[in-house]
N, CA, C, O and the ligand as a Tripos MOL2 file, in Angstrom:
@<TRIPOS>MOLECULE
protein
  277   275    70     0     0
PROTEIN
NO_CHARGES

@<TRIPOS>ATOM
      1 N          78.0330   74.1020  114.9000 N.3       1 MET1
      2 CA         77.7120   72.8030  114.2860 C.3       1 MET1
      3 C          78.0010   72.8530  112.7860 C.2       1 MET1
      4 O          77.7200   73.8490  112.1210 O.2       1 MET1
      5 N          78.5550   71.7860  112.2770 N.am      2 GLU2
      6 CA         78.8360   71.7020  110.8470 C.3       2 GLU2
      7 C          77.5330   71.5890  110.0650 C.2       2 GLU2
      8 O          76.6650   70.7810  110.3970 O.2       2 GLU2
      9 N          77.4070   72.3960  109.0380 N.am      3 GLN3
     10 CA         76.2410   72.2690  108.1890 C.3       3 GLN3
     11 C          76.4570   71.1120  107.2140 C.2       3 GLN3
     12 O          77.5850   70.7940  106.8360 O.2       3 GLN3
     13 N          75.3680   70.5070  106.8270 N.am      4 ILE4
     14 CA         75.4280   69.4780  105.7940 C.3       4 ILE4
     15 C          74.9400   70.1100  104.4990 C.2       4 ILE4
     16 O          73.8520   70.6820  104.4510 O.2       4 ILE4
     17 N          75.7420   70.0050  103.4610 N.am      5 ILE5
     18 CA         75.3830   70.5820  102.1670 C.3       5 ILE5
     19 C          74.5920   69.5460  101.3740 C.2       5 ILE5
     20 O          75.0390   68.4180  101.1650 O.2       5 ILE5
     21 N          73.4150   69.9610  100.9430 N.am      6 VAL6
     22 CA         72.5350   69.0320  100.2300 C.3       6 VAL6
     23 C          72.0100   69.6710   98.9420 C.2       6 VAL6
     24 O          72.0160   70.8930   98.7940 O.2       6 VAL6
     25 N          71.5640   68.8360   98.0310 N.am      7 LYS7
     26 CA         71.0020   69.3470   96.7770 C.3       7 LYS7
     27 C          69.5650   69.8070   96.9790 C.2       7 LYS7
     28 O          69.1310   70.8100   96.4120 O.2       7 LYS7
     29 N          68.8470   69.0650   97.7880 N.am      8 ARG8
     30 CA         67.4650   69.4480   98.0780 C.3       8 ARG8
     31 C          67.1490   69.0870   99.5200 C.2       8 ARG8
     32 O          67.9220   68.4140  100.2020 O.2       8 ARG8
     33 N          65.9910   69.5550   99.9620 N.am      9 LYS9
     34 CA         65.5970   69.3580  101.3530 C.3       9 LYS9
     35 C          65.5180   67.8760  101.7040 C.2       9 LYS9
     36 O          64.7890   67.1160  101.0670 O.2       9 LYS9
     37 N          66.2730   67.4750  102.7220 N.am     10 PRO10
     38 CA         66.1610   66.0730  103.1560 C.3      10 PRO10
     39 C          64.8340   65.8500  103.8790 C.2      10 PRO10
     40 O          64.3590   66.7210  104.6080 O.2      10 PRO10
     41 N          64.2490   64.6860  103.6690 N.am     11 ARG11
     42 CA         62.9780   64.3890  104.3550 C.3      11 ARG11
     43 C          63.2150   64.1430  105.8310 C.2      11 ARG11
     44 O          62.4580   64.5920  106.6910 O.2      11 ARG11
     45 N          64.2920   63.4150  106.0980 N.am     12 LYS12
     46 CA         64.6170   63.0890  107.4850 C.3      12 LYS12
     47 C          66.0680   63.4340  107.7630 C.2      12 LYS12
     48 O          66.9120   63.4050  106.8680 O.2      12 LYS12
     49 N          66.3400   63.7560  108.9960 N.am     13 CYS13
     50 CA         67.7090   64.0340  109.4160 C.3      13 CYS13
     51 C          68.5240   62.7390  109.3610 C.2      13 CYS13
     52 O          68.0980   61.7270  109.9170 O.2      13 CYS13
     53 N          69.6850   62.7500  108.7030 N.am     14 PRO14
     54 CA         70.4970   61.5370  108.6190 C.3      14 PRO14
     55 C          71.0890   61.1250  109.9660 C.2      14 PRO14
     56 O          71.5250   59.9860  110.1320 O.2      14 PRO14
     57 N          71.1050   62.0350  110.9090 N.am     15 LYS15
     58 CA         71.6920   61.7100  112.2170 C.3      15 LYS15
     59 C          70.6960   61.0880  113.1790 C.2      15 LYS15
     60 O          70.9840   60.0720  113.8120 O.2      15 LYS15
     61 N          69.5020   61.7110  113.2900 N.am     16 CYS16
     62 CA         68.5720   61.2440  114.3200 C.3      16 CYS16
     63 C          67.2210   60.8300  113.7470 C.2      16 CYS16
     64 O          66.3210   60.4370  114.4900 O.2      16 CYS16
     65 N          67.0780   60.9200  112.4050 N.am     17 LYS17
     66 CA         65.8180   60.5750  111.7310 C.3      17 LYS17
     67 C          64.6750   61.5120  112.1050 C.2      17 LYS17
     68 O          63.5060   61.1910  111.8910 O.2      17 LYS17
     69 N          65.0130   62.6580  112.6560 N.am     18 GLY18
     70 CA         63.9890   63.6490  112.9760 C.3      18 GLY18
     71 C          63.4980   64.3350  111.7140 C.2      18 GLY18
     72 O          64.1370   64.2590  110.6640 O.2      18 GLY18
     73 N          62.3700   65.0000  111.8220 N.am     19 ASP19
     74 CA         61.8290   65.7380  110.6770 C.3      19 ASP19
     75 C          62.6590   66.9820  110.4110 C.2      19 ASP19
     76 O          63.1150   67.6620  111.3300 O.2      19 ASP19
     77 N          62.8400   67.2600  109.1250 N.am     20 VAL20
     78 CA         63.6080   68.4350  108.7320 C.3      20 VAL20
     79 C          62.6460   69.5190  108.2520 C.2      20 VAL20
     80 O          61.8110   69.2840  107.3780 O.2      20 VAL20
     81 N          62.7750   70.6940  108.8310 N.am     21 TYR21
     82 CA         61.8580   71.7960  108.5220 C.3      21 TYR21
     83 C          62.5930   72.9510  107.8680 C.2      21 TYR21
     84 O          63.7960   73.1430  108.0450 O.2      21 TYR21
     85 N          61.8280   73.7050  107.1120 N.am     22 GLU22
     86 CA         62.3810   74.8970  106.4820 C.3      22 GLU22
     87 C          62.6290   75.9800  107.5360 C.2      22 GLU22
     88 O          61.8550   76.1320  108.4820 O.2      22 GLU22
     89 N          63.7070   76.7180  107.3580 N.am     23 ILE23
     90 CA         64.0360   77.7900  108.2950 C.3      23 ILE23
     91 C          63.4980   79.1080  107.7600 C.2      23 ILE23
     92 O          63.6450   79.4210  106.5790 O.2      23 ILE23
     93 N          62.8790   79.8670  108.6370 N.am     24 LEU24
     94 CA         62.4520   81.2190  108.2790 C.3      24 LEU24
     95 C          63.2790   82.2240  109.0640 C.2      24 LEU24
     96 O          63.4240   82.1180  110.2810 O.2      24 LEU24
     97 N          63.8150   83.1950  108.3510 N.am     25 PHE25
     98 CA         64.5960   84.2330  109.0070 C.3      25 PHE25
     99 C          63.7600   85.4820  109.2130 C.2      25 PHE25
    100 O          62.7330   85.6870  108.5660 O.2      25 PHE25
    101 N          64.2150   86.2830  110.1040 N.am     26 GLY26
    102 CA         63.5520   87.5580  110.3420 C.3      26 GLY26
    103 C          62.6170   87.5100  111.5310 C.2      26 GLY26
    104 O          62.4600   86.4740  112.1770 O.2      26 GLY26
    105 N          62.0130   88.6190  111.8030 N.am     27 GLU27
    106 CA         61.0950   88.7460  112.9260 C.3      27 GLU27
    107 C          59.8790   87.8660  112.6770 C.2      27 GLU27
    108 O          59.1820   88.0500  111.6790 O.2      27 GLU27
    109 N          59.6120   86.9110  113.5670 N.am     28 PRO28
    110 CA         58.4460   86.0500  113.3510 C.3      28 PRO28
    111 C          57.1470   86.8210  113.5400 C.2      28 PRO28
    112 O          57.0250   87.6370  114.4530 O.2      28 PRO28
    113 N          56.1680   86.5540  112.6580 N.am     29 ILE29
    114 CA         54.8910   87.2460  112.7540 C.3      29 ILE29
    115 C          53.9470   86.5060  113.6940 C.2      29 ILE29
    116 O          52.9410   87.0550  114.1410 O.2      29 ILE29
    117 N          54.2880   85.2420  113.9890 N.am     30 CYS30
    118 CA         53.4740   84.4620  114.9020 C.3      30 CYS30
    119 C          54.3270   83.3110  115.4060 C.2      30 CYS30
    120 O          55.5010   83.2020  115.0530 O.2      30 CYS30
    121 N          53.7430   82.4510  116.2310 N.am     31 SER31
    122 CA         54.4990   81.3230  116.7500 C.3      31 SER31
    123 C          54.6440   80.2370  115.6770 C.2      31 SER31
    124 O          53.9300   80.2340  114.6740 O.2      31 SER31
    125 N          55.5810   79.3210  115.9150 N.am     32 GLU32
    126 CA         55.7760   78.2240  114.9650 C.3      32 GLU32
    127 C          54.5180   77.3740  114.8560 C.2      32 GLU32
    128 O          54.1910   76.8770  113.7780 O.2      32 GLU32
    129 N          53.8200   77.2080  115.9590 N.am     33 LYS33
    130 CA         52.5640   76.4400  115.9610 C.3      33 LYS33
    131 C          51.5060   77.1370  115.1280 C.2      33 LYS33
    132 O          50.8220   76.5160  114.3140 O.2      33 LYS33
    133 N          51.3830   78.4400  115.3470 N.am     34 GLU34
    134 CA         50.4170   79.2510  114.6070 C.3      34 GLU34
    135 C          50.7230   79.2050  113.1090 C.2      34 GLU34
    136 O          49.8200   79.1390  112.2760 O.2      34 GLU34
    137 N          51.9990   79.2420  112.7940 N.am     35 MET35
    138 CA         52.4330   79.1880  111.4040 C.3      35 MET35
    139 C          52.0000   77.8730  110.7680 C.2      35 MET35
    140 O          51.5770   77.8430  109.6120 O.2      35 MET35
    141 N          52.1070   76.7940  111.5250 N.am     36 PHE36
    142 CA         51.6930   75.4900  111.0120 C.3      36 PHE36
    143 C          50.1920   75.4650  110.7740 C.2      36 PHE36
    144 O          49.7190   74.9160  109.7780 O.2      36 PHE36
    145 N          49.4480   76.0650  111.6970 N.am     37 LYS37
    146 CA         47.9960   76.1400  111.5470 C.3      37 LYS37
    147 C          47.6340   76.8970  110.2810 C.2      37 LYS37
    148 O          46.7160   76.5200  109.5520 O.2      37 LYS37
    149 N          48.3730   77.9720  110.0340 N.am     38 ARG38
    150 CA         48.0470   78.8430  108.8960 C.3      38 ARG38
    151 C          48.4620   78.2380  107.5670 C.2      38 ARG38
    152 O          47.7330   78.3340  106.5800 O.2      38 ARG38
    153 N          49.6490   77.6060  107.5390 N.am     39 THR39
    154 CA         50.2140   77.1890  106.2520 C.3      39 THR39
    155 C          50.1770   75.6820  106.0360 C.2      39 THR39
    156 O          50.2870   75.2130  104.9030 O.2      39 THR39
    157 N          50.0240   74.9210  107.1180 N.am     40 GLY40
    158 CA         50.0920   73.4770  107.0010 C.3      40 GLY40
    159 C          51.5080   72.9800  106.8460 C.2      40 GLY40
    160 O          51.7400   71.7970  106.5960 O.2      40 GLY40
    161 N          52.4590   73.8900  106.9950 N.am     41 LYS41
    162 CA         53.8620   73.4980  106.8770 C.3      41 LYS41
    163 C          54.6030   73.8510  108.1580 C.2      41 LYS41
    164 O          54.3120   74.8500  108.8150 O.2      41 LYS41
    165 N          55.5630   73.0060  108.4890 N.am     42 HIS42
    166 CA         56.3690   73.2700  109.6680 C.3      42 HIS42
    167 C          57.5470   74.1660  109.3100 C.2      42 HIS42
    168 O          58.2130   73.9700  108.2940 O.2      42 HIS42
    169 N          57.7830   75.1320  110.1480 N.am     43 TYR43
    170 CA         58.9350   76.0000  109.9660 C.3      43 TYR43
    171 C          59.7080   76.0980  111.2690 C.2      43 TYR43
    172 O          59.1660   75.8890  112.3540 O.2      43 TYR43
    173 N          60.9830   76.4190  111.1340 N.am     44 ILE44
    174 CA         61.7890   76.7400  112.3020 C.3      44 ILE44
    175 C          62.1660   78.2090  112.1760 C.2      44 ILE44
    176 O          62.7050   78.6330  111.1540 O.2      44 ILE44
    177 N          61.8850   78.9730  113.2020 N.am     45 PHE45
    178 CA         62.2070   80.4010  113.1670 C.3      45 PHE45
    179 C          63.6240   80.6190  113.6820 C.2      45 PHE45
    180 O          64.0200   80.0970  114.7240 O.2      45 PHE45
    181 N          64.3710   81.4030  112.9210 N.am     46 TYR46
    182 CA         65.7650   81.6090  113.2670 C.3      46 TYR46
    183 C          66.0940   83.0260  113.6860 C.2      46 TYR46
    184 O          67.2280   83.3100  114.0730 O.2      46 TYR46
    185 N          65.1240   83.9180  113.6160 N.am     47 GLY47
    186 CA         65.4160   85.2980  113.9750 C.3      47 GLY47
    187 C          66.2330   85.9850  112.9050 C.2      47 GLY47
    188 O          66.1610   85.6310  111.7280 O.2      47 GLY47
    189 N          66.9980   86.9540  113.3150 N.am     48 CYS48
    190 CA         67.6740   87.8030  112.3340 C.3      48 CYS48
    191 C          69.1680   87.5190  112.2220 C.2      48 CYS48
    192 O          69.9610   88.4580  112.1580 O.2      48 CYS48
    193 N          69.5610   86.2920  112.1990 N.am     49 ILE49
    194 CA         70.9730   85.9780  112.0100 C.3      49 ILE49
    195 C          71.2060   85.7840  110.5230 C.2      49 ILE49
    196 O          70.9610   84.7010  109.9910 O.2      49 ILE49
    197 N          71.6680   86.8000  109.8660 N.am     50 ILE50
    198 CA         71.9330   86.6730  108.4450 C.3      50 ILE50
    199 C          73.4390   86.6250  108.2250 C.2      50 ILE50
    200 O          74.1700   87.5370  108.6120 O.2      50 ILE50
    201 N          73.8820   85.5570  107.6040 N.am     51 SER51
    202 CA         75.3050   85.4340  107.2940 C.3      51 SER51
    203 C          75.4420   84.9930  105.8380 C.2      51 SER51
    204 O          74.4510   84.8680  105.1190 O.2      51 SER51
    205 N          76.6690   84.7630  105.4210 N.am     52 ASP52
    206 CA         76.8940   84.3650  104.0320 C.3      52 ASP52
    207 C          76.4810   82.9320  103.7740 C.2      52 ASP52
    208 O          76.2130   82.5440  102.6370 O.2      52 ASP52
    209 N          76.4310   82.1570  104.8270 N.am     53 ASN53
    210 CA         76.0700   80.7550  104.6200 C.3      53 ASN53
    211 C          74.9420   80.3320  105.5590 C.2      53 ASN53
    212 O          75.0840   79.4220  106.3750 O.2      53 ASN53
    213 N          73.8380   81.0180  105.4120 N.am     54 ASP54
    214 CA         72.6630   80.6600  106.1960 C.3      54 ASP54
    215 C          72.1600   79.2890  105.7900 C.2      54 ASP54
    216 O          72.1020   78.9700  104.6020 O.2      54 ASP54
    217 N          71.7980   78.4830  106.7670 N.am     55 PRO55
    218 CA         71.2010   77.1920  106.4180 C.3      55 PRO55
    219 C          69.7850   77.3890  105.8770 C.2      55 PRO55
    220 O          69.1170   78.3640  106.2220 O.2      55 PRO55
    221 N          69.3310   76.4670  105.0320 N.am     56 ASN56
    222 CA         67.9790   76.5370  104.4820 C.3      56 ASN56
    223 C          66.9930   75.7220  105.2990 C.2      56 ASN56
    224 O          65.8150   76.0610  105.4060 O.2      56 ASN56
    225 N          67.5030   74.6370  105.8740 N.am     57 TRP57
    226 CA         66.6480   73.7300  106.6310 C.3      57 TRP57
    227 C          67.3530   73.2980  107.9050 C.2      57 TRP57
    228 O          68.5770   73.3820  108.0100 O.2      57 TRP57
    229 N          66.5780   72.8390  108.8630 N.am     58 ALA58
    230 CA         67.1720   72.3340  110.0980 C.3      58 ALA58
    231 C          66.3300   71.1930  110.6400 C.2      58 ALA58
    232 O          65.1250   71.1040  110.4040 O.2      58 ALA58
    233 N          67.0110   70.3230  111.3750 N.am     59 CYS59
    234 CA         66.3250   69.1920  112.0010 C.3      59 CYS59
    235 C          65.5370   69.6910  113.2030 C.2      59 CYS59
    236 O          66.0380   70.4760  114.0070 O.2      59 CYS59
    237 N          64.2990   69.2260  113.3130 N.am     60 SER60
    238 CA         63.4510   69.6780  114.4100 C.3      60 SER60
    239 C          63.8460   69.0250  115.7290 C.2      60 SER60
    240 O          63.4670   69.4950  116.8010 O.2      60 SER60
    241 N          64.6060   67.9450  115.6440 N.am     61 LYS61
    242 CA         64.9930   67.2260  116.8710 C.3      61 LYS61
    243 C          66.3710   67.6390  117.3760 C.2      61 LYS61
    244 O          66.5080   68.1080  118.5060 O.2      61 LYS61
    245 N          67.3960   67.4630  116.5320 N.am     62 CYS62
    246 CA         68.7580   67.6820  117.0130 C.3      62 CYS62
    247 C          69.3290   69.0180  116.5610 C.2      62 CYS62
    248 O          70.4010   69.4210  117.0130 O.2      62 CYS62
    249 N          68.6170   69.7100  115.6700 N.am     63 GLY63
    250 CA         69.0830   71.0260  115.2570 C.3      63 GLY63
    251 C          70.1370   71.0100  114.1600 C.2      63 GLY63
    252 O          70.6840   72.0550  113.8110 O.2      63 GLY63
    253 N          70.4210   69.8500  113.6240 N.am     64 GLN64
    254 CA         71.3670   69.7640  112.5140 C.3      64 GLN64
    255 C          70.9120   70.6760  111.3790 C.2      64 GLN64
    256 O          69.7460   70.6710  110.9850 O.2      64 GLN64
    257 N          71.8550   71.4570  110.8640 N.am     65 GLU65
    258 CA         71.5020   72.3970  109.8080 C.3      65 GLU65
    259 C          71.8980   71.8760  108.4410 C.2      65 GLU65
    260 O          72.8990   71.1770  108.2820 O.2      65 GLU65
    261 N          71.0770   72.2380  107.4490 N.am     66 PHE66
    262 CA         71.3360   71.8260  106.0710 C.3      66 PHE66
    263 C          71.3380   73.0650  105.1850 C.2      66 PHE66
    264 O          70.5170   73.9680  105.3480 O.2      66 PHE66
    265 N          72.2650   73.0880  104.2580 N.am     67 ARG67
    266 CA         72.3250   74.2200  103.3400 C.3      67 ARG67
    267 C          72.3000   73.7180  101.9100 C.2      67 ARG67
    268 O          72.9300   72.7200  101.5580 O.2      67 ARG67
    269 N          71.5420   74.4550  101.0920 N.am     68 LYS68
    270 CA         71.4240   74.0830   99.6890 C.3      68 LYS68
    271 C          72.7550   74.3150   98.9820 C.2      68 LYS68
    272 O          73.3910   75.3560   99.1460 O.2      68 LYS68
    273 N          73.1570   73.3320   98.2020 N.am     69 GLU69
    274 CA         74.4130   73.3510   97.4730 C.3      69 GLU69
    275 C          74.5090   74.5590   96.5410 C.2      69 GLU69
    276 O          75.5130   74.7260   95.8480 O.2      69 GLU69
    277 ZN         68.4690   65.4080  113.6700 Zn       70 ZN70
@<TRIPOS>BOND
     1     1     2 1
     2     2     3 1
     3     3     4 2
     4     3     5 am
     5     5     6 1
     6     6     7 1
     7     7     8 2
     8     7     9 am
     9     9    10 1
    10    10    11 1
    11    11    12 2
    12    11    13 am
    13    13    14 1
    14    14    15 1
    15    15    16 2
    16    15    17 am
    17    17    18 1
    18    18    19 1
    19    19    20 2
    20    19    21 am
    21    21    22 1
    22    22    23 1
    23    23    24 2
    24    23    25 am
    25    25    26 1
    26    26    27 1
    27    27    28 2
    28    27    29 am
    29    29    30 1
    30    30    31 1
    31    31    32 2
    32    31    33 am
    33    33    34 1
    34    34    35 1
    35    35    36 2
    36    35    37 am
    37    37    38 1
    38    38    39 1
    39    39    40 2
    40    39    41 am
    41    41    42 1
    42    42    43 1
    43    43    44 2
    44    43    45 am
    45    45    46 1
    46    46    47 1
    47    47    48 2
    48    47    49 am
    49    49    50 1
    50    50    51 1
    51    51    52 2
    52    51    53 am
    53    53    54 1
    54    54    55 1
    55    55    56 2
    56    55    57 am
    57    57    58 1
    58    58    59 1
    59    59    60 2
    60    59    61 am
    61    61    62 1
    62    62    63 1
    63    63    64 2
    64    63    65 am
    65    65    66 1
    66    66    67 1
    67    67    68 2
    68    67    69 am
    69    69    70 1
    70    70    71 1
    71    71    72 2
    72    71    73 am
    73    73    74 1
    74    74    75 1
    75    75    76 2
    76    75    77 am
    77    77    78 1
    78    78    79 1
    79    79    80 2
    80    79    81 am
    81    81    82 1
    82    82    83 1
    83    83    84 2
    84    83    85 am
    85    85    86 1
    86    86    87 1
    87    87    88 2
    88    87    89 am
    89    89    90 1
    90    90    91 1
    91    91    92 2
    92    91    93 am
    93    93    94 1
    94    94    95 1
    95    95    96 2
    96    95    97 am
    97    97    98 1
    98    98    99 1
    99    99   100 2
   100    99   101 am
   101   101   102 1
   102   102   103 1
   103   103   104 2
   104   103   105 am
   105   105   106 1
   106   106   107 1
   107   107   108 2
   108   107   109 am
   109   109   110 1
   110   110   111 1
   111   111   112 2
   112   111   113 am
   113   113   114 1
   114   114   115 1
   115   115   116 2
   116   115   117 am
   117   117   118 1
   118   118   119 1
   119   119   120 2
   120   119   121 am
   121   121   122 1
   122   122   123 1
   123   123   124 2
   124   123   125 am
   125   125   126 1
   126   126   127 1
   127   127   128 2
   128   127   129 am
   129   129   130 1
   130   130   131 1
   131   131   132 2
   132   131   133 am
   133   133   134 1
   134   134   135 1
   135   135   136 2
   136   135   137 am
   137   137   138 1
   138   138   139 1
   139   139   140 2
   140   139   141 am
   141   141   142 1
   142   142   143 1
   143   143   144 2
   144   143   145 am
   145   145   146 1
   146   146   147 1
   147   147   148 2
   148   147   149 am
   149   149   150 1
   150   150   151 1
   151   151   152 2
   152   151   153 am
   153   153   154 1
   154   154   155 1
   155   155   156 2
   156   155   157 am
   157   157   158 1
   158   158   159 1
   159   159   160 2
   160   159   161 am
   161   161   162 1
   162   162   163 1
   163   163   164 2
   164   163   165 am
   165   165   166 1
   166   166   167 1
   167   167   168 2
   168   167   169 am
   169   169   170 1
   170   170   171 1
   171   171   172 2
   172   171   173 am
   173   173   174 1
   174   174   175 1
   175   175   176 2
   176   175   177 am
   177   177   178 1
   178   178   179 1
   179   179   180 2
   180   179   181 am
   181   181   182 1
   182   182   183 1
   183   183   184 2
   184   183   185 am
   185   185   186 1
   186   186   187 1
   187   187   188 2
   188   187   189 am
   189   189   190 1
   190   190   191 1
   191   191   192 2
   192   191   193 am
   193   193   194 1
   194   194   195 1
   195   195   196 2
   196   195   197 am
   197   197   198 1
   198   198   199 1
   199   199   200 2
   200   199   201 am
   201   201   202 1
   202   202   203 1
   203   203   204 2
   204   203   205 am
   205   205   206 1
   206   206   207 1
   207   207   208 2
   208   207   209 am
   209   209   210 1
   210   210   211 1
   211   211   212 2
   212   211   213 am
   213   213   214 1
   214   214   215 1
   215   215   216 2
   216   215   217 am
   217   217   218 1
   218   218   219 1
   219   219   220 2
   220   219   221 am
   221   221   222 1
   222   222   223 1
   223   223   224 2
   224   223   225 am
   225   225   226 1
   226   226   227 1
   227   227   228 2
   228   227   229 am
   229   229   230 1
   230   230   231 1
   231   231   232 2
   232   231   233 am
   233   233   234 1
   234   234   235 1
   235   235   236 2
   236   235   237 am
   237   237   238 1
   238   238   239 1
   239   239   240 2
   240   239   241 am
   241   241   242 1
   242   242   243 1
   243   243   244 2
   244   243   245 am
   245   245   246 1
   246   246   247 1
   247   247   248 2
   248   247   249 am
   249   249   250 1
   250   250   251 1
   251   251   252 2
   252   251   253 am
   253   253   254 1
   254   254   255 1
   255   255   256 2
   256   255   257 am
   257   257   258 1
   258   258   259 1
   259   259   260 2
   260   259   261 am
   261   261   262 1
   262   262   263 1
   263   263   264 2
   264   263   265 am
   265   265   266 1
   266   266   267 1
   267   267   268 2
   268   267   269 am
   269   269   270 1
   270   270   271 1
   271   271   272 2
   272   271   273 am
   273   273   274 1
   274   274   275 1
   275   275   276 2
@<TRIPOS>SUBSTRUCTURE
     1 MET1         2 RESIDUE 1 A MET
     2 GLU2         6 RESIDUE 1 A GLU
     3 GLN3        10 RESIDUE 1 A GLN
     4 ILE4        14 RESIDUE 1 A ILE
     5 ILE5        18 RESIDUE 1 A ILE
     6 VAL6        22 RESIDUE 1 A VAL
     7 LYS7        26 RESIDUE 1 A LYS
     8 ARG8        30 RESIDUE 1 A ARG
     9 LYS9        34 RESIDUE 1 A LYS
    10 PRO10       38 RESIDUE 1 A PRO
    11 ARG11       42 RESIDUE 1 A ARG
    12 LYS12       46 RESIDUE 1 A LYS
    13 CYS13       50 RESIDUE 1 A CYS
    14 PRO14       54 RESIDUE 1 A PRO
    15 LYS15       58 RESIDUE 1 A LYS
    16 CYS16       62 RESIDUE 1 A CYS
    17 LYS17       66 RESIDUE 1 A LYS
    18 GLY18       70 RESIDUE 1 A GLY
    19 ASP19       74 RESIDUE 1 A ASP
    20 VAL20       78 RESIDUE 1 A VAL
    21 TYR21       82 RESIDUE 1 A TYR
    22 GLU22       86 RESIDUE 1 A GLU
    23 ILE23       90 RESIDUE 1 A ILE
    24 LEU24       94 RESIDUE 1 A LEU
    25 PHE25       98 RESIDUE 1 A PHE
    26 GLY26      102 RESIDUE 1 A GLY
    27 GLU27      106 RESIDUE 1 A GLU
    28 PRO28      110 RESIDUE 1 A PRO
    29 ILE29      114 RESIDUE 1 A ILE
    30 CYS30      118 RESIDUE 1 A CYS
    31 SER31      122 RESIDUE 1 A SER
    32 GLU32      126 RESIDUE 1 A GLU
    33 LYS33      130 RESIDUE 1 A LYS
    34 GLU34      134 RESIDUE 1 A GLU
    35 MET35      138 RESIDUE 1 A MET
    36 PHE36      142 RESIDUE 1 A PHE
    37 LYS37      146 RESIDUE 1 A LYS
    38 ARG38      150 RESIDUE 1 A ARG
    39 THR39      154 RESIDUE 1 A THR
    40 GLY40      158 RESIDUE 1 A GLY
    41 LYS41      162 RESIDUE 1 A LYS
    42 HIS42      166 RESIDUE 1 A HIS
    43 TYR43      170 RESIDUE 1 A TYR
    44 ILE44      174 RESIDUE 1 A ILE
    45 PHE45      178 RESIDUE 1 A PHE
    46 TYR46      182 RESIDUE 1 A TYR
    47 GLY47      186 RESIDUE 1 A GLY
    48 CYS48      190 RESIDUE 1 A CYS
    49 ILE49      194 RESIDUE 1 A ILE
    50 ILE50      198 RESIDUE 1 A ILE
    51 SER51      202 RESIDUE 1 A SER
    52 ASP52      206 RESIDUE 1 A ASP
    53 ASN53      210 RESIDUE 1 A ASN
    54 ASP54      214 RESIDUE 1 A ASP
    55 PRO55      218 RESIDUE 1 A PRO
    56 ASN56      222 RESIDUE 1 A ASN
    57 TRP57      226 RESIDUE 1 A TRP
    58 ALA58      230 RESIDUE 1 A ALA
    59 CYS59      234 RESIDUE 1 A CYS
    60 SER60      238 RESIDUE 1 A SER
    61 LYS61      242 RESIDUE 1 A LYS
    62 CYS62      246 RESIDUE 1 A CYS
    63 GLY63      250 RESIDUE 1 A GLY
    64 GLN64      254 RESIDUE 1 A GLN
    65 GLU65      258 RESIDUE 1 A GLU
    66 PHE66      262 RESIDUE 1 A PHE
    67 ARG67      266 RESIDUE 1 A ARG
    68 LYS68      270 RESIDUE 1 A LYS
    69 GLU69      274 RESIDUE 1 A GLU
    70 ZN70       277 GROUP 0 **** ****
C-alpha cells in the first residue's frame, strides 16, 4: 500500500474517515486494548518490521499508512 506523507498526524483517514492511530514497533508488552486502558491512547502494534520508511501512523479501519515528512 502506498504511504501518505504528512506533516503531522492526521485526525481522520482521508480515505475512509476512520481514526488514525500511532504505530508502535517491537514486541508488544500487552494487547492493544490493554495499552489503551493503561495510556488512554490508541496504538496499532506493528511487530518488528523495521525498514527505512516505517510509517508513523495508520488508519484503524482500512490500514492506510501515514509517514511523517
Ligand atoms: Zn482509512
